[in-house]
C-alpha positions in Angstrom: -4.4 -257.3 -103.6 -3.0 -257.7 -107.1 -2.3 -254.5 -109.2 -2.2 -253.8 -112.9 0.3 -251.6 -114.8 -1.1 -248.7 -116.8 0.4 -245.7 -118.7 -1.2 -242.4 -117.9 -2.3 -240.4 -121.0 -3.1 -237.3 -119.0 -2.0 -235.8 -115.7 -4.1 -237.2 -112.9 -4.2 -235.5 -109.5 -2.6 -237.6 -106.7 -1.7 -240.3 -109.2 1.0 -239.1 -111.7 2.0 -237.2 -114.8 1.2 -237.9 -118.4 3.5 -240.7 -119.8 4.2 -242.3 -116.4 4.0 -246.1 -115.9 2.2 -246.8 -112.6 0.5 -249.6 -110.7 -3.2 -249.3 -109.7 -5.9 -251.6 -108.5 -7.6 -253.5 -111.4 -11.0 -252.0 -110.8 -9.8 -248.4 -110.7 -7.8 -248.9 -113.9 -10.4 -250.9 -115.9 -13.6 -249.1 -114.6 -12.4 -245.5 -114.4 -9.0 -244.6 -115.8 -9.1 -246.5 -119.1 -12.8 -245.7 -120.0 -12.3 -242.0 -119.2 -9.3 -241.9 -121.5 -6.9 -241.0 -118.7 -4.8 -244.2 -119.1 -4.0 -247.2 -121.3 -2.9 -250.7 -120.4 0.8 -251.1 -120.2 1.3 -253.5 -123.1 4.7 -253.7 -124.8 3.4 -251.8 -127.8 2.0 -248.9 -125.6 5.2 -248.6 -123.6 7.2 -248.4 -126.8 4.9 -245.8 -128.2 5.2 -243.6 -125.0 9.0 -244.0 -125.0 9.1 -242.9 -128.7 6.7 -240.0 -128.1 8.9 -238.8 -125.2 12.0 -238.8 -127.4 10.3 -236.9 -130.2 9.0 -234.3 -127.7 12.5 -234.0 -126.1 14.1 -233.4 -129.5 11.5 -230.9 -130.5 12.1 -229.0 -127.2 15.8 -229.0 -127.8 15.4 -227.6 -131.3 12.9 -224.9 -130.1 15.3 -223.9 -127.3 18.1 -223.4 -129.8 16.0 -221.3 -132.1 14.9 -219.2 -129.1 18.5 -218.7 -128.0 19.5 -217.6 -131.5 16.7 -215.1 -131.5 17.7 -213.9 -128.0 21.2 -213.3 -129.3 20.0 -211.2 -132.2 17.7 -209.1 -129.8 20.2 -208.7 -127.0 21.7 -205.3 -128.2 18.5 -203.9 -129.7 17.3 -200.4 -128.7 13.9 -199.4 -129.9 13.0 -195.7 -130.2 9.4 -194.7 -129.7 8.3 -191.1 -130.2 5.4 -189.7 -128.1 3.7 -186.4 -127.4 4.4 -185.1 -123.9 2.8 -182.7 -121.5 4.1 -180.9 -118.5 6.9 -182.6 -116.6 7.7 -184.8 -119.6 4.7 -187.0 -118.9 3.3 -188.9 -121.8 -0.3 -188.7 -122.9 -1.2 -192.3 -122.2 1.5 -194.9 -122.0 3.8 -197.1 -124.2 2.2 -200.5 -124.5 3.4 -203.9 -125.6 1.7 -203.3 -128.9 3.7 -200.1 -129.5 6.9 -202.1 -128.8 5.8 -204.9 -131.1 5.2 -202.5 -133.9 8.6 -200.8 -133.3 10.4 -204.1 -133.4 8.5 -205.2 -136.6 9.7 -201.9 -138.2 13.3 -203.0 -137.4 12.7 -206.5 -138.9 12.1 -208.5 -135.6 8.7 -210.3 -135.6 7.8 -210.7 -131.9 4.3 -211.4 -130.6 3.2 -208.8 -128.1 2.3 -211.5 -125.6 6.0 -212.3 -125.3 6.9 -208.7 -124.3 7.0 -208.2 -120.6 7.1 -204.7 -119.2 8.8 -204.5 -115.8 6.9 -201.3 -115.1 4.3 -199.2 -117.0 6.1 -196.7 -119.3 4.5 -193.3 -118.7 7.4 -190.9 -119.0 10.4 -190.1 -121.3 13.5 -192.2 -120.8 15.1 -195.5 -121.4 13.4 -198.7 -120.0 14.6 -202.3 -120.0 12.0 -204.7 -121.4 12.1 -208.5 -121.3 11.0 -210.6 -124.2 10.2 -214.2 -123.2 11.2 -216.3 -126.3 10.8 -219.7 -124.7 11.0 -221.7 -121.5 14.1 -220.4 -119.7 15.1 -218.1 -122.6 14.6 -214.4 -122.2 16.1 -211.5 -124.1 16.4 -207.9 -122.8 15.9 -204.9 -125.1 16.0 -201.2 -124.3 13.0 -199.0 -125.2 13.9 -195.3 -125.5 10.9 -193.1 -125.3 11.6 -189.6 -126.7 9.5 -186.5 -127.2 7.9 -186.0 -130.6 9.5 -183.1 -132.4 
């Protein structure tokens, strides 16, 4: 049976990833994949467009990674001090959240979204805690959060 070449526009289970050039049976390609918007015929123009798009995405990812690494370098030695009211045994009333850390970082001039802040453990007592900040794929900075008693 003869096969046709198509380029996947989206990830298709058990077939391939977006941007891949694959061979499928003509009926499957023309009657399902192309009409559903999952694929396009592999013409010279479409192949060139996909190749160009991949290069643009790769350059954008390299630039984003460099920006994230620069930000990680600036954050690597940062210690954030958060004051809280405490009860018996130096236990906090409540806990220190990612929003509290986001606000403390913003006060020091670092604009970080709270969704990027990853607590290793809930902060419910006085002390110093390591906190990871995920700045991008494979780029994580570690800061220290010092929780002290309110005077």
